[in-house]
N, C-alpha and C positions, 0 to 999 in steps of 0.2 A: 447422226442421230441420237437422242436421249436415251440413256440406258433406263432400264428399269427404276421405279419409286421402291427400294427394298423397306423404306417404312411402309406403304401398303402394302408391298408383300407378307411382310409378318405381321401384319393386320388381317388381311384376308385370304392369302392365297397358302395357309399352312399344309395343307394337303399335297400342292403343288412343290412346296418347299422341300418336304419332306421325302419326296418322290426325288428331288434332286440330290439331297444328302445321303441316301442310301444307296447312290451311285458313285460315290467319291470313295478313293483309298480303298480300291478293291486288292491292294497290295498288303494291308493290314500295317502299313506302317507308322501310324498314329499311336497306335495302341504300345507297339515296339518301342516308340522312341519315350512315351509316358514310363514305361517301364525301365528305361536305360535313365532316366532322370531322376525319377522317383518310384519307386515301387508303391502301388495303390493298396499293397494287401495291409487290412487292421486299421485302416485310416479314417478319420473325420473327414470326409472332401466336399467342400462347395465347390458347384458349378455356377458361373456367373454368364448370362446370357445363353441359359442351357438348351432354350427351342424346342425343338420335337424329341430330346433325348439322346442324341448322339454318343456323347460320353457317358450316359446313365446306363444305356446297355452292354457299355465295354467295363463298367467298375460296379456297377450294382453287386457283384456277386463277391465281389472282393474287398469292397470297404467295409468300416464298421457302420459308420452311417453317411449317406448321401444327401447332400441338400441341393436342390435345383431352384434357381431363381430366374426369372425371366420378366418382361414387363409385358409378354403376350401370354394372357389367360388361354385361348385358343391352342398355343404351341405346349403348353405345358399338359394340356389336357390330350393330345398326342402322347406325350411322354407317358405318362400317367397309364395308358392303356399297355404300351410297350412294357414297362415296368410291371404289370400286374400278369400280362402274361407270361413274364419271365419268372411268376412267383416271389417277385421281389418284395422285401417288408421293410427294409430299412433306409426308407426313403421317403423325404418331407419336400413338397413342389411348392413355391411361394412366388406370387406374383409381386414384383420388386423393382426398384431401380440401383443400378451400381454403386450410383452416389449417396445413396439411402438407404441402407439395407435394414431390414427389421430383424435383426442378429443378434446375438448375444455377443459382446466381447472375448474373445480368444476361444473360439470354440473348434475352429478346424487345424488340421496336419496341413493341408494341401488346398489349397486356392487353385482352380483352373478355369479358363475361360476361352472359348476360342470364336475367333470371325464375329468377335462382339463388341468388345471395350475401343477398337478402331473406330465405331460411331460416333464416339465422344468427339474424337477430332473430324470426323468427318461431315458431322451434321450441325456441329457449332463453331463454323470456321470463324469467327470473330472470337470466341472466348474459348478455345478446344483446350489449352493448356490448363485453365482455372478447373473445366470440367472433368480432366484427367486426373488433377492434384486431387481432387474430392473423393474421384474413385477409389483411387490409391490408398487415401486417407483413411477409406472403408475398410479395403482389404487390410492393411495394418492392423486397423483395430480387430478383426474378428479372427484373423491368424494367431495361432500360440506361438511362443518363442523358439525359432528354429524353424518355423515352418516354411514350406514352400509355394512359391507361385510360377505356374507353366502359363505364359499365353500364347495361343495360337491365331495365328493372321495369315491372309494368302501373302503368298508371295509370285504370285503371277499366275493368270489362268489362261490356258494353250501356249505355255513357255514348257520347256524341258531343264532350263537352269533358271535359277532365280532371277524375275524380272519385277521387283517391287512396282507396285501402282504411284505414279508420280505425286497423287495427291494425299497418299500417305507418307512420304518420305518425310515431313517434318514428327509425325508421330514414331515413327520408327527410330528418329535421332531421339527423342523424347525418351524412350527406353534405353538407349544405347546411354545416354548421359544418366540414369536412374541405375544405371549398373547391372543391367539383366544382362547375361548371357545369351547368345544366339547360337543355334541349329537350323537345318532344313531338312524337310525330306520331301519325296515325289509322293503325292496322295493324288493320282490319276482317276479322272470318273470312267467309269466301264459301263457302257450303254447296250442294249440290247440288237441296237441295228441304228442305220443311220439318221433314218427319219425320228426315232427318241433324241438321238443326240441332238440333232438340230431343233428340235422341239425344245426340249429342256434349258439346254443352252439360250436358246432364244428368251425362253420366261424369266430367266435369272441375271444374264449376262449382257443380253441385248442383243441387236440385228447384225453389229459389226461381228460379233463373236460366232455367231450361227451360221454369217457364210462363210467366215475361215475353216468350221467344222465341216461344213457341205463340202468346200473347196479341196479340203485335207483327206476326205473319208475319214474323220476322227470318231470312230466308235469306241477308241479310247483315247479320251480329250486330255492332254495334259496338265499337272497343276502342280506348284509347288507351296509349299506350307511352312512357316517361319514357326520356330518355337523359342520365346524369349522366357528364360527360367531366372529366378533369383531366391536364394535362402534371406529371411529377415531374421533379425537379430531378435 
């Protein structure tokens, strides 16, 4: 079974994607781990690959400024709606690419990116290392001296312990070679019932995982999320 095309998902399935992410991390472990690594209060924060505003809803009330960048304008419009509903006024939403950021140098204290930079490795199998080099050159340019970088990536959907996807192994090795420190937390999905669990799992992860969800009665779908962190000089 061919897995879903995530490029097309991000272009045209924004509402379904937002439904998926609202089911993840019912334990609240993502924010706790961010706070442990780098308390966000009073910082100028850049979120790369912001999508529909997962981090924005967590951080807008605590950051001094919050800038969200994503390739998808449609995704950012959903994020905008969430932020307006929260009454946030300290945010900027920008359509852009990790490898060429339309942002001033040394503007941010914290750069965070979740489940996004990995696609430079996944979608560019022949040039992935060069694409990642471009992205990290831009991150180094826009961050202030002593600023922090936090990357979040999947460490296995449907697994209770880290089980990294094989096609991302070289990317994770790249991060280790670049001096990033690693930690992980559970960020399980919690669905309203089994039918929803199967439907949403199929939409984003494909038929094979949806079948496992059905067989295991996974209203709570295990997920492991890795954190890669680095302080830049």
